[in-house]
C-alpha positions as CSV (number, residue, x, y, z in Angstrom):
1,M,117.2,209.8,12.5
2,P,113.7,210.3,13.8
3,F,112.8,213.9,14.6
4,K,112.1,213.2,18.2
5,H,115.7,211.9,18.8
6,L,117.1,215.2,17.3
7,H,114.8,217.0,19.7
8,Y,116.3,215.2,22.7
9,I,119.9,215.9,21.5
10,A,119.2,219.5,21.1
11,I,117.8,219.8,24.6
12,I,121.0,218.0,26.1
13,F,123.2,220.3,24.0
14,L,121.5,223.4,25.3
15,S,121.8,222.2,28.8
16,V,125.5,221.8,28.5
17,V,125.9,225.2,27.0
18,V,123.8,226.9,29.7
19,F,125.3,225.1,32.7
20,Y,128.9,224.5,31.9
21,P,130.2,228.1,32.2
22,S,128.7,228.6,35.6
23,G,130.4,225.3,36.8
24,V,133.7,226.5,35.6
25,S,133.2,229.8,37.3
26,V,132.5,228.2,40.7
27,A,135.6,226.0,40.5
28,Q,137.7,229.0,39.5
29,N,136.3,231.1,42.4
30,R,137.0,228.3,44.9
31,A,140.6,228.0,43.6
32,V,141.1,231.7,44.0
33,E,139.6,231.7,47.5
34,L,141.9,228.8,48.5
35,K,144.9,230.6,47.1
36,K,144.0,233.7,49.1
37,N,143.5,231.7,52.3
38,T,146.7,229.6,52.0
39,P,149.4,231.2,54.2
40,K,152.5,232.1,52.3
41,Q,155.6,230.0,53.0
42,P,158.3,232.2,54.5
43,P,161.5,232.2,52.4
44,R,164.3,230.0,53.8
45,R,166.5,232.0,56.0
46,Q,170.1,232.2,55.0
47,P,172.7,231.6,57.8
48,S,174.1,234.8,59.2
49,K,177.7,235.8,58.3
50,E,178.8,235.0,61.9
51,V,177.3,231.5,61.8
52,L,178.8,230.8,58.4
53,A,182.2,232.1,59.5
54,R,182.1,229.9,62.6
55,S,181.2,226.8,60.5
56,Y,184.2,227.5,58.2
57,Y,186.5,228.0,61.2
58,Y,185.5,224.7,62.9
59,G,185.6,223.0,59.5
60,E,189.2,224.1,59.3
61,D,188.5,226.2,56.1
62,Y,190.6,229.1,57.5
63,E,190.8,231.0,54.2
64,K,187.0,231.5,54.1
65,A,186.8,232.0,57.9
66,A,189.4,234.7,57.8
67,Q,187.6,236.5,55.0
68,L,184.3,236.6,56.8
69,Y,185.7,237.3,60.3
70,G,187.8,240.0,58.7
71,E,184.6,241.7,57.4
72,L,182.9,241.3,60.7
73,Y,185.8,242.6,62.7
74,N,186.2,245.7,60.4
75,N,182.5,246.5,61.0
76,Q,182.7,245.9,64.7
77,H,185.9,245.4,66.8
78,K,184.4,242.8,69.1
79,Y,186.8,240.5,70.9
80,L,185.0,237.4,69.5
81,Y,185.6,238.5,65.9
82,Y,189.1,239.5,66.6
83,S,190.0,236.2,68.3
84,Y,188.7,234.1,65.4
85,Y,190.1,236.4,62.8
86,Y,193.5,236.4,64.5
87,N,193.6,232.6,64.9
88,S,192.6,232.1,61.3
89,L,195.4,234.3,60.2
90,V,197.9,232.4,62.3
91,Y,196.7,229.1,60.9
92,L,197.2,230.6,57.4
93,R,200.6,232.0,58.4
94,K,199.5,235.5,57.4
95,Y,201.6,237.0,60.2
96,K,201.7,240.6,59.0
97,E,198.0,240.8,58.9
98,A,197.8,239.2,62.4
99,E,200.4,241.7,63.6
100,R,198.4,244.6,62.1
101,I,195.1,243.7,63.9
102,A,196.9,242.9,67.2
103,K,198.5,246.4,67.1
104,K,195.1,247.9,66.3
105,Q,193.6,246.2,69.4
106,I,196.4,247.4,71.6
107,K,195.7,251.0,70.5
108,L,192.0,250.5,71.2
109,T,192.6,248.9,74.7
110,P,196.2,249.5,75.8
111,E,195.4,248.3,79.3
112,N,194.6,244.8,78.0
113,Y,197.6,242.5,78.3
114,R,196.0,239.8,76.0
115,Y,196.7,241.7,72.8
116,K,200.3,242.5,73.8
117,I,200.9,238.8,74.3
118,D,199.3,238.1,70.9
119,L,201.7,240.5,69.3
120,A,204.6,238.9,71.1
121,Y,203.5,235.6,69.9
122,I,203.3,236.8,66.3
123,Y,206.8,238.2,66.6
124,S,208.1,234.8,67.9
125,L,206.4,233.1,64.9
126,E,208.1,235.5,62.5
127,G,211.5,234.8,64.2
128,L,211.6,238.3,65.7
129,T,212.7,237.0,69.1
130,K,214.1,240.3,70.4
131,K,210.8,242.1,69.7
132,S,208.9,239.3,71.3
133,N,211.1,239.3,74.4
134,R,210.9,243.1,74.7
135,I,207.1,243.0,75.0
136,I,207.0,240.2,77.5
137,G,209.8,241.9,79.5
138,R,207.7,245.0,79.8
139,I,204.8,243.0,81.0
140,L,206.9,241.3,83.7
141,N,208.4,244.6,84.8
142,D,205.0,246.3,85.1
143,L,202.8,243.6,86.6
144,P,199.5,245.0,88.0
145,E,198.7,244.8,91.8
146,N,195.8,242.6,91.2
147,R,195.6,238.8,91.8
148,N,193.0,238.2,89.1
149,L,194.9,240.1,86.5
150,I,198.1,238.2,87.4
151,I,196.4,234.9,86.8
152,N,194.8,236.2,83.6
153,I,198.3,237.3,82.3
154,A,199.9,234.0,83.1
155,N,197.0,232.1,81.5
156,N,197.3,234.1,78.3
157,L,201.1,233.6,78.2
158,Q,200.6,229.9,78.8
159,S,198.0,229.6,76.0
160,R,200.5,231.1,73.6
161,G,203.2,228.7,74.6
162,F,205.1,231.0,76.9
163,T,205.1,228.6,79.8
164,S,208.4,229.6,81.4
165,E,207.3,233.3,81.2
166,A,203.9,232.4,82.8
167,L,205.8,230.8,85.7
168,E,208.0,233.8,86.0
169,V,204.8,236.0,86.3
170,Y,203.7,233.8,89.2
171,E,207.1,233.8,90.9
172,T,207.4,237.6,90.6
173,A,203.8,238.0,92.0
174,K,204.6,235.6,94.8
175,K,207.7,237.5,95.8
176,R,205.9,240.8,95.7
177,N,203.0,239.2,97.6
178,I,200.6,240.6,95.0
179,G,197.0,240.0,96.2
180,R,198.5,238.3,99.4
181,Y,198.3,235.0,97.6
182,G,200.8,232.2,97.0
183,Y,199.8,231.1,93.4
184,N,200.9,227.6,94.2
185,L,198.0,225.8,92.6
186,E,198.3,228.0,89.5
187,M,202.0,227.3,89.3
188,A,201.3,223.5,89.7
189,R,199.0,223.6,86.7
190,A,201.6,225.5,84.7
191,Y,204.3,222.9,85.6
192,Q,201.9,220.2,84.7
193,Y,201.4,221.7,81.2
194,A,205.1,222.1,80.9
195,G,205.6,218.4,81.7
196,D,207.7,219.2,84.8
197,Y,205.9,216.9,87.2
198,D,208.7,216.9,89.7
199,K,208.2,220.7,90.4
200,M,204.5,220.3,90.1
201,F,204.4,218.0,93.1
202,D,206.9,220.3,95.0
203,V,204.6,223.2,94.6
204,L,201.5,221.3,95.6
205,I,203.2,220.1,98.8
206,A,204.4,223.6,99.4
207,H,200.8,224.8,99.0
208,L,199.6,222.2,101.5
209,E,202.3,223.4,104.0
210,E,201.0,227.0,103.7
211,N,197.3,226.0,103.5
212,P,196.6,222.8,105.5
213,D,192.9,223.2,105.2
214,D,193.2,222.9,101.4
215,L,194.0,219.1,101.7
216,P,190.8,218.0,100.0
217,R,191.5,220.3,97.1
218,V,195.0,219.1,96.7
219,E,193.9,215.5,97.0
220,N,191.4,216.1,94.2
221,R,194.1,217.5,92.0
222,I,196.4,214.5,92.7
223,Q,193.6,212.1,92.1
224,N,192.9,213.6,88.6
225,M,196.6,213.2,87.9
226,L,196.7,209.6,88.9
227,V,193.8,208.7,86.6
228,M,196.0,209.8,83.7
229,D,199.1,208.0,85.1
230,V,199.1,204.9,82.8
231,D,202.7,203.7,83.6
232,N,202.7,204.7,87.3
233,N,205.7,207.0,86.8
234,L,204.0,210.0,88.3
235,S,202.8,207.9,91.2
236,K,206.3,206.8,92.0
237,V,207.6,210.4,92.0
238,F,204.9,211.6,94.2
239,R,205.1,208.7,96.6
240,E,208.9,209.4,97.1
241,K,208.3,213.1,97.7
242,L,205.5,212.5,100.1
243,L,207.3,209.9,102.1
244,I,210.3,212.2,102.5
245,K,208.1,215.0,103.7
246,A,206.1,212.8,106.1
247,Q,209.3,211.4,107.6
248,A,210.9,214.8,107.8
249,E,207.9,216.2,109.7
250,P,206.5,213.2,111.6
251,D,204.5,215.4,113.9
252,N,202.6,217.2,111.1
253,P,199.2,215.5,110.9
254,V,198.5,217.0,107.4
255,Y,201.3,215.0,105.8
256,A,200.4,211.8,107.8
257,E,196.8,212.1,106.6
258,F,197.9,212.9,103.0
259,L,200.1,209.8,102.9
260,M,197.3,207.8,104.3
261,W,194.9,209.0,101.7
262,Y,197.5,208.5,98.9
263,S,198.3,204.9,99.9
264,L,194.6,204.0,99.7
265,Q,194.3,205.7,96.3
266,I,197.0,203.6,94.8
267,K,195.8,200.5,96.8
268,D,199.1,200.1,98.5
269,F,197.5,198.5,101.6
270,D,200.8,197.5,103.2
271,L,201.8,201.2,103.3
272,A,198.2,202.2,104.3
273,L,198.3,199.8,107.3
274,R,201.8,201.1,108.4
275,Q,200.6,204.7,108.1
276,A,197.3,204.0,110.0
277,K,199.3,202.4,112.8
278,S,201.6,205.5,112.9
279,I,198.7,207.9,113.0
280,E,196.9,205.9,115.7
281,R,200.1,205.8,117.9
282,R,200.9,209.4,117.4
283,Y,197.6,211.1,117.6
284,R,195.5,208.5,119.6
285,D,191.7,208.0,119.2
286,Q,192.1,207.6,115.5
287,E,190.4,204.2,115.2
288,E,188.3,205.4,112.3
289,V,191.5,205.6,110.2
290,M,192.4,202.0,111.0
291,L,188.8,200.9,110.4
292,E,188.8,202.6,107.0
293,V,191.9,200.7,106.0
294,A,190.4,197.4,107.2
295,D,187.1,198.0,105.3
296,I,188.7,199.1,102.1
297,A,191.3,196.3,102.1
298,Y,188.5,193.8,102.6
299,S,186.4,195.2,99.7
300,N,189.5,195.0,97.5
301,E,190.1,191.3,98.5
302,R,193.2,192.1,100.5
303,Y,192.0,189.9,103.3
304,D,195.5,189.5,104.9
305,I,195.7,193.3,105.5
306,A,192.1,193.4,106.6
307,V,192.8,190.7,109.2
308,K,195.7,192.7,110.6
309,A,193.8,196.0,110.6
310,Y,190.7,194.6,112.3
311,E,192.9,192.6,114.8
312,Y,194.7,195.9,115.7
313,L,191.4,197.3,116.8
314,K,190.2,194.1,118.4
315,K,193.2,194.0,120.7
316,K,192.3,197.4,122.1
317,K,189.1,195.8,123.3
318,D,187.6,198.1,126.0
319,N,189.6,201.1,124.7
320,T,187.8,201.3,121.4
321,P,184.1,201.8,120.6
322,Y,184.7,199.6,117.5
323,Y,185.4,196.3,119.4
324,A,182.3,194.4,118.2
325,I,182.7,195.7,114.6
326,S,186.4,194.7,114.6
327,C,185.6,191.2,115.8
328,E,183.1,190.8,113.0
329,G,185.5,192.1,110.4
330,Y,188.4,190.1,111.8
331,F,186.4,186.8,111.7
332,K,184.9,187.2,108.2
333,S,188.4,188.2,106.9
334,K,189.9,185.1,108.5
335,V,187.2,183.0,106.9
336,K,188.3,184.3,103.5
337,I,191.9,183.2,103.9
338,A,191.4,180.0,105.8
339,G,192.2,177.7,102.9
340,T,191.2,174.0,102.9
341,D,193.0,172.5,105.9
342,T,190.6,171.0,108.5
343,K,192.9,172.1,111.4
344,T,192.7,175.7,110.3
345,W,188.9,175.5,110.2
346,K,188.7,173.9,113.6
347,A,190.9,176.6,115.1
348,L,188.8,179.3,113.5
349,S,185.6,177.7,114.8
350,E,187.1,177.7,118.4
351,E,188.0,181.4,117.9
352,G,184.5,182.1,116.8
353,D,183.0,180.3,119.8
354,K,185.1,182.5,122.1
355,I,183.8,185.7,120.4
356,I,180.2,184.5,120.7
357,E,180.7,183.5,124.3
358,E,182.0,186.9,125.1
359,L,179.6,189.1,123.0
360,G,176.6,186.8,122.9
361,I,174.2,186.2,120.0
362,N,172.8,189.6,119.1
363,R,172.5,192.1,116.3
364,E,176.2,193.0,116.4
365,T,177.3,189.4,116.1
366,S,174.7,188.1,113.6
367,E,177.2,187.9,110.7
368,I,179.8,186.1,113.0
369,V,177.1,183.6,113.8
370,Q,176.3,183.0,110.1
371,N,180.0,182.4,109.2
372,L,180.6,180.3,112.3
373,A,177.5,178.1,111.6
374,H,178.7,177.6,108.0
375,I,182.1,176.5,109.2
376,K,180.6,174.1,111.7
377,A,178.2,172.5,109.2
378,F,180.1,172.5,105.9
379,R,183.7,172.2,107.2
380,L,183.5,170.3,110.5
381,N,180.2,168.4,110.0
382,Q,178.8,169.8,113.3
383,T,175.3,170.5,111.8
384,S,173.3,170.3,115.1
385,E,175.5,173.0,116.7
386,A,175.2,175.1,113.6
387,V,171.4,174.8,113.4
388,A,171.0,175.6,117.2
389,M,173.0,178.8,116.8
390,L,171.1,180.0,113.7
391,K,167.7,179.2,115.2
392,K,168.6,181.6,118.1
393,A,169.9,184.3,115.8
394,V,166.8,184.1,113.6
395,K,164.6,184.9,116.6
396,L,166.4,188.3,117.0
397,S,164.8,191.6,116.0
398,L,166.8,192.2,112.9
399,P,166.3,194.1,109.6
400,F,164.6,192.0,106.9
401,N,167.7,191.4,104.8
402,E,169.8,190.3,107.8
403,K,167.2,187.9,109.1
404,A,166.7,186.6,105.5
405,T,170.4,185.9,105.2
406,L,170.4,183.9,108.4
407,K,167.4,181.9,107.3
408,M,169.1,181.2,104.0
409,E,172.1,179.8,105.8
410,L,169.9,177.7,108.1
411,A,168.0,176.4,105.1
412,D,171.3,175.5,103.4
413,I,172.4,173.6,106.4
414,L,169.1,171.8,106.7
415,A,169.3,170.7,103.1
416,F,172.9,169.7,103.6
417,S,171.8,167.4,106.5
418,G,169.0,165.9,104.3
419,K,166.0,167.8,105.8
420,F,164.9,169.1,102.4
421,W,161.3,170.0,103.2
422,D,162.3,171.9,106.3
423,A,164.8,173.8,104.1
424,S,162.2,174.3,101.4
425,L,159.9,176.0,104.0
426,L,162.6,178.4,105.0
427,Y,163.5,179.2,101.4
428,S,159.8,179.9,100.7
429,Q,159.7,182.4,103.7
430,V,162.8,184.3,102.4
431,E,161.3,184.2,98.9
432,H,158.1,185.8,100.2
433,D,159.8,188.4,102.5
434,M,162.3,189.5,99.8
435,K,160.2,189.2,96.7
436,N,162.0,191.9,94.5
437,D,165.4,191.4,96.1
438,P,168.3,189.3,94.7
439,L,168.2,187.4,98.0
440,G,164.6,186.4,97.3
441,H,165.5,185.3,93.8
442,E,168.3,183.2,95.2
443,A,165.9,181.6,97.7
444,K,163.6,180.8,94.8
445,F,166.4,179.2,92.9
446,R,167.6,177.0,95.8
447,N,164.0,176.0,96.5
448,A,163.7,174.9,92.9
449,R,166.9,173.0,93.2
450,I,165.4,171.0,96.1
451,F,162.5,170.0,93.9
452,Y,165.1,169.0,91.3
453,Y,166.9,166.8,93.8
454,K,163.7,165.1,94.8
455,G,162.8,164.3,91.1
456,E,159.9,166.8,90.7
457,F,161.5,168.1,87.5
458,E,158.5,169.8,85.8
459,W,157.7,171.8,89.0
460,A,161.4,172.7,89.4
461,K,161.6,173.8,85.7
462,T,158.5,176.0,86.1
463,R,160.1,177.9,89.0
464,L,163.4,178.1,87.3
465,D,161.9,179.6,84.2
466,V,160.4,182.5,86.3
467,L,164.0,183.3,87.4
468,K,165.3,183.8,83.9
469,G,164.5,187.5,84.2
470,S,166.1,187.9,87.6
471,T,167.9,191.2,88.3
472,S,171.0,189.2,89.3
473,K,172.7,187.9,86.2
474,F,174.3,185.0,88.0
475,I,171.0,183.8,89.4
476,A,169.3,184.2,86.0
477,N,172.2,182.3,84.4
478,D,172.1,179.5,86.9
479,A,168.3,179.2,86.6
480,M,168.5,179.2,82.8
481,E,171.2,176.5,82.8
482,L,169.5,174.1,85.1
483,S,166.2,174.6,83.3
484,M,167.8,173.9,79.9
485,F,169.5,170.9,81.4
486,I,166.2,169.5,82.7
487,K,164.6,170.1,79.3
488,E,167.4,168.6,77.3
489,M,167.6,165.5,79.4
490,L,163.8,164.9,79.5
491,A,163.8,165.2,75.7
492,E,166.4,162.5,75.6
493,D,164.7,160.3,78.2
494,T,161.1,161.2,78.7
495,L,160.8,158.9,81.8
496,G,163.6,160.8,83.4
497,F,165.7,157.8,84.5
498,T,169.0,159.5,83.5
499,L,168.0,162.8,85.0
500,R,167.2,161.1,88.3
501,L,170.8,159.9,88.4
502,F,172.1,163.4,87.8
503,A,169.8,164.8,90.5
504,A,171.0,162.2,93.0
505,A,174.7,162.9,92.0
506,D,174.1,166.7,92.5
507,Q,172.4,166.1,95.8
508,F,175.3,164.0,97.1
509,A,177.8,166.6,95.8
510,Y,176.0,169.3,97.7
511,Q,176.1,167.1,100.8
512,Q,179.9,166.6,100.2
513,K,179.4,162.9,99.7
514,Y,181.7,163.0,96.7
515,D,182.3,159.2,96.3
516,S,178.5,158.7,96.0
517,A,178.3,161.6,93.6
518,L,180.9,160.1,91.3
519,I,179.2,156.6,91.4
520,F,175.9,158.1,90.2
521,L,177.6,160.2,87.5
522,T,179.4,157.1,86.1
523,K,176.0,155.3,86.0
524,A,174.5,158.3,84.1
525,Q,177.4,158.2,81.6
526,K,177.0,154.4,81.0
527,Q,173.2,154.6,80.7
528,S,173.3,157.4,78.1
529,A,176.5,156.8,76.2
530,G,176.7,159.1,73.2
531,S,173.9,161.4,74.4
532,P,174.2,165.0,75.7
533,A,174.5,163.5,79.1
534,V,178.2,162.8,78.5
535,E,178.9,166.5,78.3
536,Y,177.2,167.2,81.6
537,V,179.0,164.2,83.2
538,L,182.3,165.8,82.2
539,F,181.5,169.1,83.9
540,N,179.9,167.6,87.0
541,K,182.8,165.2,87.5
542,A,185.3,168.0,87.1
543,S,183.5,170.0,89.8
544,V,183.6,167.0,92.2
545,Y,187.3,166.3,91.6
546,Q,187.9,170.0,92.2
547,E,186.2,169.7,95.6
548,L,188.4,166.6,96.3
549,K,191.5,168.8,95.5
550,Q,192.4,166.5,92.5
551,Y,193.0,169.6,90.4
552,Q,194.9,168.0,87.5
553,T,192.0,165.5,87.0
554,A,189.4,168.3,87.2
555,D,191.4,170.4,84.7
556,S,191.6,167.6,82.2
557,L,187.8,167.0,82.3
558,Y,187.1,170.7,81.9
559,T,189.5,170.7,78.9
560,M,187.7,167.8,77.3
561,L,184.4,169.6,77.7
562,Y,185.3,173.0,76.1
563,T,187.5,171.3,73.5
564,N,185.1,168.5,72.3
565,F,181.8,170.2,73.0
566,P,182.4,174.0,72.5
567,D,178.6,174.6,71.8
568,N,177.5,173.2,75.2
569,F,176.2,175.9,77.5
570,K,178.7,174.8,80.1
571,A,181.7,175.3,77.8
572,D,182.3,178.9,78.9
573,N,181.9,177.9,82.5
574,A,184.5,175.0,82.0
575,L,186.9,177.5,80.4
576,F,186.7,179.9,83.4
577,E,187.0,177.1,86.0
578,S,190.0,175.8,84.2
579,A,191.6,179.2,84.1
580,L,191.0,179.5,87.9
581,L,192.5,176.1,88.6
582,N,195.6,176.9,86.5
583,S,196.1,180.3,88.2
584,R,195.5,179.2,91.8
585,F,196.5,175.6,92.1
586,L,198.4,174.3,89.1
587,N,200.8,177.2,88.9
588,N,200.3,177.6,85.2
589,R,199.7,181.3,84.8
590,A,200.4,181.3,81.1
591,K,197.7,178.7,80.4
592,A,195.3,180.5,82.7
593,S,195.9,183.8,80.7
594,D,195.4,182.0,77.4
595,L,192.1,180.5,78.6
596,C,190.8,183.9,79.7
597,L,191.6,185.3,76.2
598,K,189.9,182.3,74.6
599,L,186.8,182.9,76.8
600,M,186.7,186.6,76.0
601,K,187.1,185.9,72.2
602,D,184.9,182.9,71.7
603,Y,182.2,183.7,74.3
604,P,182.0,187.5,74.5
605,E,178.4,187.3,75.7
606,S,179.2,184.9,78.5
607,I,178.4,185.8,82.1
608,Y,182.0,184.8,82.9
609,A,183.6,187.2,80.3
610,T,183.9,190.1,82.7
611,E,185.4,187.9,85.4
612,A,187.8,186.4,82.8
613,R,188.9,189.9,81.9
614,K,189.6,190.8,85.5
615,L,191.6,187.6,86.0
616,F,193.5,188.2,82.8
617,R,194.5,191.7,83.9
618,K,195.5,190.4,87.3
619,L,197.7,187.6,85.8
620,N,199.4,189.9,83.3
621,K,199.9,192.7,85.8
622,K,201.9,190.4,88.0
623,S,203.8,188.7,85.2
624,G,204.6,191.9,83.4
625,N,203.0,190.6,80.2
626,H,200.8,193.2,78.6
627,G,198.8,191.2,76.1
628,A,195.9,192.7,74.3
629,T,192.5,192.4,75.7
């Protein structure tokens, strides 16, 4: 190796020797500095003995809980430690130890009845009945002259299972008039826990007799009871007692009002109507009671009762401030139960005409005008009269939603009479005025449907797709289904010949030209044999036959759809319509019930699942069949 190479190596070696130690030193210093500056992690805190004891107790490890609570109690005689310790010992059946600490507490606070009752309870568990009875007897013989202490003693007795003794405390306190208080509500709760509902109701009624101003409080207590009354046994007992009391004291307004309230709670609208009439006759100027019955009956679809209640007020005419309201309620209730007979609709139209003639077209009668116009147009084919009425009503100074509702009715009638573009203009106005309201969404849907009728399918579909996110699930569902139908049919026939047949059929069906609708549906079926059109023909024909009151034919078509085409998006709809037909017109409640179950099981996400569940419950409630839901 040349000398100069050795020289270079020597220089490198010396450099490493000289500089290496200082580098190490710097690194070590930095490490020490970082170590000094890094905060120390605090040691993990162990749970306190109290927290640990509580976790053992609620985890039902009473052995460990008793040991820890025993240590805590021996250090400090707090009630909390005593209570958990005592209960743990009871669970472990260590009665002697529990007896010992109960006696200890009695010595510490001899005036506290709680510990005496705990001792009596332990004696009863040990089978020492005489000792237990002796302690409770002393308590009963030496009750304090304090209402709060009386309630406290009774509650403690009740919590340890001494229900009859708790009731005896209340009875004694009541006789001695301790605290000048009747203790009825407390006694009622004690009877409730004891399962003696008969006496519970007696005491509540007695309390009401002594404290008539406490009616809301008693009603609240009864209401809570009725929620838990699955088999209606309690309701029957209470109904009988209240009826007896109300009949025994017919001039007592408290019982009359109580019975009125109760009848509405259990939705016994026949009883509610009788009671409302009784109250109105006896106490006069009680029209609000009758109006309440009418409104609640209507909202619960008891239109027959609503008609009678509204009619009662309507007949008072000048003697009630609710005449116009009762006329409106009476008319809309009559519409709900009118059925399908043309004579009935004609008579109802004449009745509506008389009301409008008497009261005029104004804010108070706008809903009557709407219903009357609908009857004239869609039931009696008197479209010109209907349109004239609505045009007058629309000019009134009304809230946006009321005016929009009238415009919607007018637009529907114009579309029904073939004036589609006039109808579209009104739908557009409602859509603009009620943008974020379900009524505005409904207007948008009906407007889109007009474009569908007239063959402007792409424009209709664009508007329908916007409605898929509507806040109203029914509007969103209808929009989605029509949009999917248009898309599916155009995919099958891009020129839209078949779809035009369907649109014409739907238009004729809307205009109640059912024969024409069936002709076009048959054409669509022949033109597209074997295509998805067949599935839609089944549903649409079923709907038409249903309107023609040919219910058996309609049901058979619905059955063909949901049986042969269960994946069609109209299958769940067909199931529900079939269930309705069988329950209302074909007198086959069993089949209707089975169809509801099938819909709930096979189509749980369907928009009709909730309605099917309601119908199922209604059918099985009446038939006494308690099938599973």
